[in-house]
C-alpha positions as CSV (number, residue, x, y, z in Angstrom):
1,M,6.1,77.9,36.6
2,R,9.3,78.3,36.1
3,T,11.4,75.5,37.6
4,T,14.8,75.0,38.6
5,V,15.4,73.5,42.3
6,R,15.9,76.4,44.8
7,I,19.6,76.3,44.8
8,R,20.9,76.0,48.1
9,R,17.9,73.7,49.7
10,A,18.8,71.2,46.9
11,A,22.8,71.1,46.4
12,L,22.9,70.1,50.5
13,V,20.8,67.2,49.1
14,F,23.2,66.2,46.3
15,T,26.3,66.8,48.0
16,A,26.2,63.6,49.5
17,I,25.5,61.9,46.4
18,G,28.7,60.6,44.8
19,A,30.3,59.4,48.1
20,L,28.3,57.0,48.2
21,A,29.1,53.4,47.9
22,L,26.0,51.7,46.5
23,T,24.6,48.1,45.3
24,G,21.3,47.6,43.8
25,C,18.4,47.4,46.3
26,G,15.1,47.8,44.9
27,D,11.9,46.1,46.7
28,D,8.3,47.0,46.0
29,G,6.1,48.5,48.8
30,D,2.6,49.7,47.8
31,G,-0.5,49.2,49.4
32,G,-3.6,50.5,50.4
33,K,-7.2,50.4,50.2
34,D,-8.7,47.3,47.9
35,S,-10.1,48.7,44.7
36,K,-13.4,47.2,43.1
37,D,-11.7,47.6,39.5
38,G,-7.8,47.1,39.4
39,G,-7.3,44.8,36.5
40,D,-6.1,41.4,36.8
41,S,-2.3,41.8,36.5
42,A,-2.6,44.1,40.3
43,K,-4.4,40.7,41.5
44,E,-1.9,38.4,40.3
45,T,1.3,40.6,41.9
46,G,-0.4,40.2,45.0
47,S,-0.1,44.2,44.9
48,T,-3.0,46.4,44.9
49,P,-4.1,48.9,42.9
50,S,-3.4,52.4,43.8
51,V,-5.7,53.9,40.9
52,V,-9.4,52.7,39.3
53,L,-9.8,52.2,35.5
54,P,-12.2,51.8,33.4
55,K,-12.7,48.8,30.6
56,L,-11.7,49.4,27.2
57,D,-11.8,46.1,25.6
58,G,-11.5,46.2,22.1
59,E,-10.5,50.1,21.8
60,K,-7.5,50.8,20.1
61,I,-4.7,53.9,21.7
62,S,-1.5,55.2,20.1
63,V,1.2,57.3,21.9
64,A,3.8,59.3,20.2
65,A,7.4,59.9,21.8
66,V,10.3,60.7,21.0
67,W,12.0,58.1,23.3
68,T,14.1,55.4,21.4
69,G,16.3,52.6,22.6
70,P,15.9,51.3,26.5
71,E,13.9,54.3,27.1
72,Q,10.9,53.1,24.9
73,A,11.6,49.5,25.9
74,N,10.7,50.8,29.7
75,F,7.6,53.1,28.4
76,V,6.5,50.3,26.5
77,K,6.5,47.8,29.9
78,V,4.2,51.0,31.5
79,L,1.8,50.7,28.4
80,K,1.6,46.7,28.8
81,E,0.8,47.0,32.1
82,F,-2.5,49.6,31.1
83,E,-3.4,46.8,28.3
84,K,-3.9,44.3,30.5
85,R,-5.7,46.1,32.6
86,T,-7.9,48.0,30.7
87,G,-8.1,45.6,27.8
88,A,-7.5,48.1,25.9
89,T,-4.6,47.9,22.9
90,V,-1.7,50.5,22.5
91,T,0.4,51.5,19.9
92,F,4.2,53.1,20.5
93,V,4.2,55.9,18.0
94,P,7.9,56.6,17.1
95,A,7.9,60.7,16.8
96,Q,10.7,63.0,15.8
97,D,12.1,66.2,17.2
98,P,10.8,69.0,17.0
99,I,7.7,66.8,18.3
100,V,5.7,70.0,17.6
101,N,6.0,69.7,13.5
102,F,5.6,66.2,14.0
103,L,2.0,66.7,16.0
104,G,1.5,68.8,13.2
105,T,1.9,66.4,10.0
106,K,-0.2,64.3,11.7
107,I,-2.8,66.3,13.1
108,A,-2.9,67.6,9.7
109,G,-2.8,64.2,8.0
110,G,-5.8,63.6,9.7
111,Q,-4.1,60.8,12.2
112,P,-3.4,62.3,15.4
113,P,-1.8,60.2,17.8
114,D,-4.3,60.0,20.7
115,V,-1.7,61.2,23.5
116,A,1.3,63.1,22.6
117,M,4.5,62.7,25.4
118,I,5.7,66.8,25.6
119,P,9.1,67.4,26.6
120,Q,9.3,71.1,26.8
121,V,6.7,73.5,28.8
122,G,6.2,75.6,25.7
123,A,5.4,72.8,23.4
124,I,2.7,72.2,25.5
125,K,1.7,75.7,24.9
126,Q,1.7,75.8,21.8
127,A,-0.5,72.4,21.3
128,A,-3.3,74.1,23.4
129,E,-3.5,77.5,21.4
130,K,-3.3,75.4,18.5
131,K,-6.2,73.9,19.5
132,W,-4.9,70.2,19.6
133,A,-4.8,69.6,22.7
134,K,-7.4,68.2,25.3
135,P,-8.0,69.0,28.4
136,V,-7.5,66.4,31.2
137,G,-10.0,65.0,32.4
138,A,-11.6,65.0,36.1
139,E,-10.3,61.0,36.8
140,A,-6.7,62.5,35.9
141,K,-6.5,65.7,37.7
142,A,-7.7,63.5,41.0
143,Q,-4.6,61.2,40.3
144,L,-2.7,64.9,40.0
145,A,-3.9,66.3,42.9
146,K,-3.3,63.3,45.1
147,N,0.2,62.3,43.7
148,Y,1.5,65.6,42.5
149,S,3.2,69.1,43.9
150,Q,1.0,72.2,43.0
151,V,4.0,72.9,40.7
152,W,3.7,70.0,38.6
153,Q,0.0,70.3,37.8
154,D,1.2,73.9,36.9
155,L,3.7,72.9,34.6
156,G,0.9,71.1,32.4
157,A,-1.5,74.0,32.9
158,V,-2.3,76.4,30.1
159,D,-3.7,79.8,31.0
160,G,-5.5,77.5,33.8
161,T,-6.4,74.7,32.3
162,Q,-5.1,71.7,32.6
163,Y,-4.0,70.0,29.7
164,G,-0.5,68.2,30.7
165,V,0.3,65.1,33.0
166,Y,4.0,64.8,33.8
167,F,5.1,61.6,33.9
168,K,9.3,61.3,33.7
169,A,10.9,64.2,35.5
170,A,15.0,64.7,35.5
171,N,17.8,66.0,37.6
172,K,19.7,67.4,34.9
173,S,23.0,69.2,36.6
174,L,25.0,65.9,37.4
175,I,28.7,65.5,36.4
176,W,29.0,61.1,36.0
177,Y,32.8,60.3,35.8
178,N,35.2,56.9,35.8
179,A,36.0,56.1,39.5
180,K,38.8,54.2,37.8
181,A,40.3,56.7,36.1
182,F,39.9,59.4,38.5
183,E,41.3,57.2,41.5
184,N,44.9,56.8,38.9
185,A,44.9,60.2,38.2
186,G,44.3,61.1,42.3
187,A,41.6,63.2,41.1
188,S,38.7,64.5,43.8
189,E,34.8,65.5,43.2
190,P,35.3,69.3,42.7
191,K,32.7,71.5,44.4
192,T,33.6,74.5,42.6
193,W,33.4,75.4,38.8
194,K,37.6,76.6,39.2
195,D,38.1,72.9,40.7
196,F,36.1,71.5,38.2
197,L,38.7,72.7,36.0
198,A,41.2,72.3,37.6
199,T,40.2,68.6,37.7
200,A,39.8,68.3,34.1
201,E,43.7,68.9,34.1
202,T,44.2,66.9,36.7
203,V,43.0,63.9,34.7
204,S,44.7,65.1,31.3
205,A,47.8,65.1,32.9
206,S,47.1,61.0,34.1
207,G,47.2,60.5,30.4
208,V,43.0,60.3,30.0
209,T,40.7,63.1,28.1
210,P,38.3,64.2,30.9
211,V,35.4,65.6,29.4
212,S,33.2,63.8,27.6
213,V,30.4,66.2,25.6
214,G,27.6,65.0,23.5
215,G,27.5,67.7,21.5
216,A,25.8,66.4,18.4
217,D,22.7,67.3,19.8
218,G,22.1,70.9,20.7
219,W,19.7,70.3,23.5
220,T,23.4,68.8,26.2
221,L,24.3,72.3,25.2
222,T,21.5,74.2,26.6
223,D,21.9,72.3,29.3
224,W,25.5,73.2,30.1
225,F,24.6,76.8,29.6
226,E,21.8,76.8,31.7
227,N,23.5,75.3,35.0
228,I,26.3,77.5,34.8
229,Y,23.5,80.7,34.0
230,L,21.8,79.3,36.8
231,S,24.4,79.1,39.4
232,Q,26.1,82.5,37.8
233,A,23.1,84.7,37.5
234,G,20.5,83.3,40.3
235,P,17.2,82.1,39.7
236,E,15.4,85.6,39.1
237,K,17.8,86.7,36.5
238,Y,16.8,82.2,35.0
239,D,13.3,83.3,35.2
240,Q,14.3,86.5,33.2
241,L,15.8,85.1,30.4
242,A,14.2,82.2,30.6
243,Q,10.6,84.6,29.5
244,H,12.7,86.8,27.1
245,K,12.3,89.8,29.9
246,I,15.6,90.2,28.9
247,K,17.6,90.4,26.6
248,W,20.6,87.7,25.6
249,T,23.0,90.5,25.1
250,D,22.5,91.4,28.5
251,P,25.8,91.2,30.8
252,S,24.8,88.1,32.8
253,V,24.7,85.9,29.7
254,K,28.3,86.9,28.6
255,D,29.1,85.8,31.9
256,A,28.2,82.2,31.5
257,L,29.4,82.4,28.1
258,T,32.8,83.4,29.1
259,S,32.6,80.8,31.9
260,L,31.4,77.9,29.3
261,G,34.7,79.0,26.6
262,Q,36.8,78.4,29.3
263,L,36.2,74.5,29.1
264,F,35.1,74.3,24.8
265,G,37.6,76.3,24.3
266,K,40.5,74.0,25.9
267,P,40.1,71.0,23.2
268,S,42.1,69.2,24.8
269,L,39.9,68.4,27.7
270,I,37.0,67.5,25.6
271,A,37.0,63.8,24.1
272,G,37.6,64.2,19.8
273,G,38.2,68.0,20.6
274,A,35.3,69.9,19.6
275,D,35.1,68.6,16.2
276,G,34.4,65.0,18.0
277,A,32.7,66.3,20.6
278,L,29.7,68.2,17.3
279,Q,29.8,63.9,16.2
280,T,29.0,62.5,19.3
281,E,25.4,61.5,19.8
282,F,24.7,62.2,23.6
283,P,23.8,57.8,24.3
284,A,27.3,57.9,22.7
285,S,29.1,60.8,24.7
286,V,28.0,58.0,28.0
287,T,28.8,55.0,26.8
288,Q,32.3,55.7,26.0
289,T,32.9,57.2,29.6
290,F,32.6,54.1,30.7
291,T,34.1,51.6,28.5
292,G,37.5,50.6,28.4
293,G,38.1,50.4,31.3
294,D,40.9,52.8,33.2
295,Q,41.1,54.1,29.8
296,P,37.9,55.5,28.5
297,K,37.8,58.4,26.1
298,G,36.6,60.9,28.2
299,A,36.3,60.1,32.6
300,M,33.7,62.3,32.9
301,V,30.6,63.6,31.3
302,F,27.7,65.7,32.4
303,E,24.0,65.0,32.3
304,G,21.1,64.1,34.2
305,D,20.0,60.9,36.3
306,F,18.3,59.5,33.1
307,V,22.3,58.7,32.2
308,G,22.4,55.7,34.3
309,I,20.0,53.9,31.5
310,N,23.2,54.4,29.4
311,I,25.6,53.8,31.8
312,A,23.6,50.3,31.6
313,Q,24.1,49.3,28.4
314,T,27.8,48.8,29.6
315,K,29.8,46.7,32.0
316,A,30.1,49.6,34.6
317,K,28.2,49.4,37.6
318,I,26.7,52.6,39.4
319,G,28.0,53.3,42.3
320,T,31.2,51.5,41.9
321,D,32.4,51.7,38.3
322,A,30.3,55.0,37.8
323,K,29.9,57.3,40.2
324,V,28.3,60.9,40.5
325,F,28.1,64.2,41.8
326,P,26.6,67.6,41.9
327,F,27.3,70.2,39.0
328,P,29.8,72.3,40.4
329,A,29.1,76.1,41.9
330,V,30.5,78.5,39.5
331,G,28.7,81.0,41.7
332,A,27.6,81.1,45.3
333,E,26.0,77.7,45.0
334,S,25.9,75.0,43.3
335,P,22.2,74.7,40.6
336,V,20.3,72.4,39.6
337,V,18.0,72.2,36.9
338,T,15.2,69.7,36.2
339,G,12.5,68.7,33.4
340,G,10.3,66.4,32.0
341,D,7.5,64.8,29.7
342,A,4.3,65.5,29.8
343,A,1.5,63.5,28.5
344,V,-1.1,65.6,26.4
345,A,-4.1,63.8,24.9
346,L,-4.9,64.9,21.5
347,K,-8.3,63.2,21.2
348,D,-11.2,63.5,23.2
349,S,-11.7,59.8,23.8
350,K,-12.3,57.5,27.0
351,G,-9.1,55.5,26.0
352,A,-7.4,59.1,25.9
353,Q,-8.2,60.1,29.1
354,A,-7.9,57.0,30.9
355,L,-4.4,56.6,29.8
356,L,-4.0,59.7,31.5
357,T,-5.2,58.9,34.6
358,W,-2.8,55.7,34.3
359,L,0.3,57.6,34.0
360,A,-0.3,60.2,36.6
361,S,-1.0,56.8,39.1
362,T,1.4,55.4,41.5
363,D,1.3,51.9,39.8
364,A,2.6,53.4,36.5
365,A,5.3,55.3,37.8
366,K,6.6,52.1,39.8
367,I,6.9,49.8,36.8
368,W,9.6,52.6,35.2
369,A,10.9,53.2,38.7
370,E,12.0,49.6,38.7
371,Q,13.9,49.8,35.7
372,G,16.3,52.9,36.4
373,G,17.0,55.4,34.6
374,F,13.8,57.6,35.6
375,I,12.7,60.1,38.5
376,S,9.1,60.6,38.8
377,P,7.4,63.7,40.1
378,N,5.1,61.7,41.5
379,K,5.3,62.7,45.5
380,A,2.9,59.4,46.7
381,L,5.9,56.7,44.7
382,D,7.7,54.4,47.2
383,A,10.9,55.8,47.2
384,A,12.2,51.9,47.7
385,S,10.9,51.8,44.2
386,Y,14.1,53.0,43.0
387,P,16.5,50.3,42.3
388,N,19.8,51.6,43.7
389,K,20.9,54.3,46.2
390,V,22.0,56.9,43.7
391,Q,18.5,56.9,41.7
392,R,16.6,57.0,45.1
393,T,18.5,60.0,46.6
394,M,18.0,62.1,43.1
395,A,14.5,61.3,43.2
396,E,14.0,62.2,46.9
397,A,15.6,65.4,46.3
398,L,13.3,66.2,43.5
399,I,10.3,65.4,45.7
400,A,12.2,67.5,48.8
401,A,12.2,70.3,46.6
402,G,8.5,70.4,46.3
403,D,7.0,73.8,44.6
404,A,10.8,75.4,44.6
405,V,11.3,73.0,41.5
406,R,12.2,75.1,38.4
407,F,12.3,74.2,34.8
408,D,14.7,73.5,32.0
409,M,15.0,77.0,30.3
410,S,15.7,75.6,26.9
411,D,12.0,73.7,26.9
412,Q,10.5,76.9,28.3
413,A,11.0,78.7,25.1
414,P,8.8,78.7,21.4
415,Q,10.3,75.0,20.3
416,S,11.6,76.8,17.2
417,F,14.1,78.9,19.4
418,G,15.1,76.2,22.4
419,G,14.1,72.9,20.8
420,T,14.4,72.4,17.4
421,P,17.8,70.5,15.9
422,G,19.9,72.5,13.8
423,K,17.9,76.0,14.7
424,G,18.0,78.4,17.1
425,E,19.8,78.2,20.9
426,W,20.9,74.4,19.2
427,K,22.6,75.0,16.6
428,T,24.2,78.4,17.8
429,L,25.6,77.0,20.5
430,Q,26.9,74.2,18.4
431,D,28.7,77.1,16.9
432,F,30.0,78.2,20.0
433,L,31.8,74.8,21.3
434,K,33.5,75.6,17.8
435,N,34.4,79.0,18.0
436,P,34.3,79.6,21.7
437,K,35.6,83.1,21.7
438,D,32.9,84.7,19.6
439,I,30.9,85.6,22.8
440,A,29.4,88.7,21.6
441,G,28.4,87.2,18.0
442,T,27.1,84.0,20.4
443,Q,24.7,86.3,21.8
444,A,23.7,88.2,19.2
445,K,22.5,85.1,17.0
446,L,20.8,83.9,20.4
447,E,19.1,87.3,20.5
448,S,18.1,87.3,17.2
449,D,16.9,84.5,17.0
450,A,14.8,84.7,20.2
451,A,13.3,87.8,20.0
452,K,11.8,86.0,16.4
453,A,10.3,83.2,18.6
454,Y,8.8,85.1,21.1
455,K,7.7,87.2,18.5
456,S,9.1,90.8,20.9
């Protein structure tokens, strides 16, 4: 259940992404057999529902998630369709990271949400161990069996019991860039880490700072590390470190931090330098790359397919103004790291189980897919649902990887180590961004925090 797309296989698919000249071309494409109970909304649109949902007139359901802004708005569209089909009333509850702490407070106060969208594998495990999570019902399991590869089912299971329904996935191994800034600098898409650093210098020489880093959000820094580590150390070592079967003082970690330090150790290559990066939240790291025309604050920004939703807040067009290439190969092959958000029921109610069934369906995935900034692990979703070829290609590559997928390392860790602002891996890598020369000290702190979190 440790995921990251099998390197060689996925890298071949992604090499073509940056070269695509793209226009929006979403279309529908749902179809199937008539359902006895699909809700009026589906009938009004002329599409045939892919899932049977119960009538829940008068039932109130609350859903907690850390999503804000456009992500929250798009998820609410999914919930609104569920309301139309069932008659239930669904309330979105804004949550904070770490979500396990947020849920613990709600549960202690006797007011847990019916369902929580949990973004870490480790957090699902904690919720199950604390007896907060309720097992997935038969209807949702049937949707999972029909629509999901085994690996995505396994990621939502703890000790053989299904607790999570993965609704949103991500490819977290992409470098997005300002096409005009690259063109003016005479820069081309790099294939290797060495070439990436050389490209950064080329862009810098043109008068534009090359790399925008959202260092105020520690999770972005864990993604930098994980991509470098996976490519350089390989999948087996990646699995071992993810499970803390090797220590963070291992030489492989030193090698990865050394490579990352080649970028972080040159403040001139980072928008605002280290101090500026540490004050830049992830959304701003994207928008500042695609505003200012050919003189942005940064020419490139690293993160997943979900960057597209932040680009949409600017005037830049994906495929023309904003292009993308695979994370460069630090070792033999480019890495591909994936993440995701799973729906977990915290109340054993008919409404909560119906919502899990809905989120496991093709119909629910299609609603957000059409909005962009989203990839579904649902293999039955028609790729034509995605609004452009960039999004479609990334989604198809994720699905094509099938059971060879591996998951974001920090999201597999106990939340106190891999998913808490100001603590553990997030804080230590922020400190490393400030002082990338202290590799040994960074390793020692990571190992100390990991040992406590894993209770090893």
